[in-house]
N, C-alpha and C positions, 0 to 999 in steps of 0.2 A: 248134108251139104258138103261139097268138096272144097279143098283149099282154094282152087282156082275160081270158085264162084263167089268168093268174098273179097271185097276191097279192104285193104288195111285200114285200121283205125288211125287217123292222124291226130285227132285232138286239136286243142287250141294252142297255137305256138305262143310260148312266153318264155322269158329268160329267168333263170334261177340263180340266186346268189350262192351257189355251191361250187361245182366245177365251172359253171357259167360265172366266172369270177370277174369282178370289176377290173377293168384295165386302166392302169395309171399312165399318165404322161406328164411331162414337165412343161408348164407354160413358159412363155417368153420371160415372165417375171421370176421364174425359178420356183414357183409354187406347184406342188403336185395337184393334179386334177383328175377327174374321171370323165371318160368320154364314151362309155357304153359297156355292154356286156357281151360275153360269148354265149350264144344259145346253142346247146348241143343238139337241139331238135329231137329230143327223146320223148317229148310229151306224147302220151298215147301209145307209144311203142310197147308191144307186148313181149315180155321177157320171161325166160325160165332159167333159174340158176340152180345147179345141183350142188350138194354138199353145203347148203346155205343156212344151216342151223347155228353156226358159230364161225368165228375167225374170218378168213378172207372171203368166203362165200357170203356170209351175212353182211360184211362190209360192202361188197359189190351190190348185193340186193338193196341195201340202204341207199347207196349212191344212186342207183337207177331210179328208185322210188322218189328220191328227192328231186331228181331231174324230170319227174312227171311221167315216168314209165309205169305201165301196169305190170306188176311183178308177181311171178309165181316162184315159190321156193320149194326145193325138194331135199329130203334127207331121210335116213333110215330110222331115226329115233323120233317117235311121235312126241315124247315129252320135250325133247330139245327143240323140235319144230314149234310146239306150242309156246315155249318160252321165247323163241325168236319172234313169233307173231306178236306176243304181248310187248316185247321190248320195242319193236318198231312202232306199235300202236301208241306207245307212250310218247313217241316223237311225232305223232300225227300221221304215220305212214301205214297204209294198208297193203298187205301182201296175201297171197293165196297159197296155202300149204299143201304139199303132197308127200305122203309117206312112201318111200321106195328104197329098195336095196339096189344100188346101181350095178352090183355084180350079177344081177338077174336080168339078162337082156330083154326077155319078154316083158317083165314088169316095167323096165325102164322105157321101152317103146310105148307101152300102154300109158305111162305117165306123160310122156311127151305129147301123145295124141289127145289125152284128156285135157291137159293144160291148153293146148291149141284150140280144141273144140269149145271148151268152156269160156275161153277168152275171145272166141271168134277170130282166131288167128295167132300167129307167132312170128315176131320180127327178129328177136334176139335170143340166142342160146349161149349160156355160159357153162362149160363142162369143168366144174371146179372140184368135184368130189375126188378124193385121193386117199391112198392108204399104202401100207407096206407091211410085209411079213418077212421074218428072217433077218439075218445079219449079212456078213460077207459071204463069199462063194462057198467056203467050207463050213459055214455055220448055217446054211440055208438048204432047203430041199427044193425039188422040182415043183412041189405043190406051192411052196412059198413064192416062187417065181411066177407061176401061173396066176396065183391070186393077185400079186402086185401088178403084173402086166394087165390083168383083166380090169382092175379098178382104174388104173391110171391111163390106160390106152384104149382098151376095148370099149369101156364105158363111154369115152368121148366120141369114138367112131360110131357107136350104136346110137347115141343121142342125136348126133348130127344127121345120121342117115334117116332116122325117124322124123326129123324136123325138116328135111329137104323140101317136101311139097309145100309146107307152110312158109318157110323162109323164102322160097322161090316166088310164091304168090305175093309175098310182101312187096317185092320189087326193090327192096333195100335191106335184104336179110343179112345178118351178120352172126357168126359164131366165134366164140373165144374159148380157147383151150388154156387152162391154167397149168403151166409147167412148173419149173423150179430152178433155182440156181444150181441145184445138184445135177440137173440134166446137161449142163454145159460146163460146169466146174466141179466134176465129180470128186467126192470125198465121203459121201454117205454110203450106206449099204449098197452093194453092187446091183441088186435087183431093183431097188428104188431109183438109183441113178440112171440105169439103163432104161427103165420104164419112162422116166421123165425126159430122157433124150429122145425116145420114140415119140412122146407127146409133142415135143418141140418140132420134130420133123413132120408130124401129122398135118400141121397147119399148111405149110407150103404145098404138100402133096394134094390136100383137099382143095386148096385155093385154086389150083390149076384145073382140077376136075370139075369144080362147081362154079367157076367164073361165068360160064354161059347160062347158069341158072340164076345169075344175079345175086350170088351169095358170096360174101367175103369170109375168110377164115384166117384168124391170126392166133398167135400164142403169146401169152404174157407170163414171164418167169419172175416171181417175187424172190427177193433175197430173204434173209432171216427177218421175221416180223415178231415183235414182242407185244403181247396183249394179255389181258387178265385171263387166267385159266390155261394159257398156252404153255408150250414146253420151255420157252425162254424165260417166262415169268417163274416157272418152277425151278429152273436152273439158277436164276438169280437168288431166289429164296434159299436154295440148298447150299450154294457156294458163291457168295457175293464176290469174293476175290477172283476166282476163276472166271466168273462171268465178266467182270471188269477187264480182266486180262484179254479175254477173247475180243471184246469190243475194241480195246486199244490196239491189238495186233492185226485185226482183220476188217475193221470198219473204218475206212479212211475219214469219214465224216464224224466219227466218234459217236455214232448212234445207229439204231436199227431204223429201217424204213417203217412207216406207220401203215396201219390198215387203210387209213384214208388216202394215203398216197397211192397204194396199190389200186384201191377202188376208183380213184380219179382217173388213173391211166386206163383202167378197164372201161369206164364209161366213155372216155374219148374214143377208144378203139372200136367200140360198138356203135358209136354215133355216126350219122351221115357226114359229120365234119371230117371223119377219117375215111371218107369214101375212096380215096386213092391208095389206102394202105391195105394190102391183101397179101397173104402168105408170109407175113413178117413175124419175127421173133423179137419181142420187146422185153428187155430186162429192167426190172424196177428193184435194184439191189444196192443203190448208193455206192457202186464200185466195190462192193464187198469182195474180199479175197476168197477165203475158205467158207464153204457152206455150213460147216458144223464144228463144234468144239470137241467132238468125239475123236479118239485116236483111230488109226487104221484098224479095221476089224481083223481079228485073228483068222 
């Protein structure tokens, strides 16, 4: 069967008390009341999230599943994927795992096709997998740059290209590229910052190209996010004073953004509720100043 021969699965519309948050209003008596919910209309939407065994990718997968989407997750580490599946299962959420190294274009294309075929369609794609090699310009090699650009930019373009027939057949397809604060407030390693700047620019370029295919493409750039097992958690454990100083000097709100806040924004951008948002770059960084606590690379 071809993508065009299948109608998208719509599922049963219902509202979730996750991002579909209860809206408050004040009555004439001054008492807060509830007058409804925001339904993101993600029930039954089929999604694939790369780099989803931990961190931001896992949080987005969880958010989509909670909103009723049929979610596939991809990552290169089979054990990490299995742990992610078990973790979500404990929350009553089912996801479908795929082991793939996104730096292998042929394997990535095959994974996108398998996910779409096995779920009988694909409505949403999140290109989240990312990595970096090397430091600053003088401390990195051409191979470091090729690897970093390949994972952060080429993987996103490859996944979206492979998904185009399915996203177009959906009639309401959406792709989301996960960028970084480093892509537009550079201070991290030059190869990483440049690759994320390219990822940010990828969305408006593809949005124009794919608009007639009824596919939206946006970029979401998280700021620094602290979570168990992540770099900022390790930094805090290793040097609490330096960690606190970075927060005080660079995070106006006095805290990191959370995984849930990034996932909520992602779910909205992928949803039909954001149907008019295309080619946009959305920062979820709490007005963060510098993206890293590291000094300028030598």
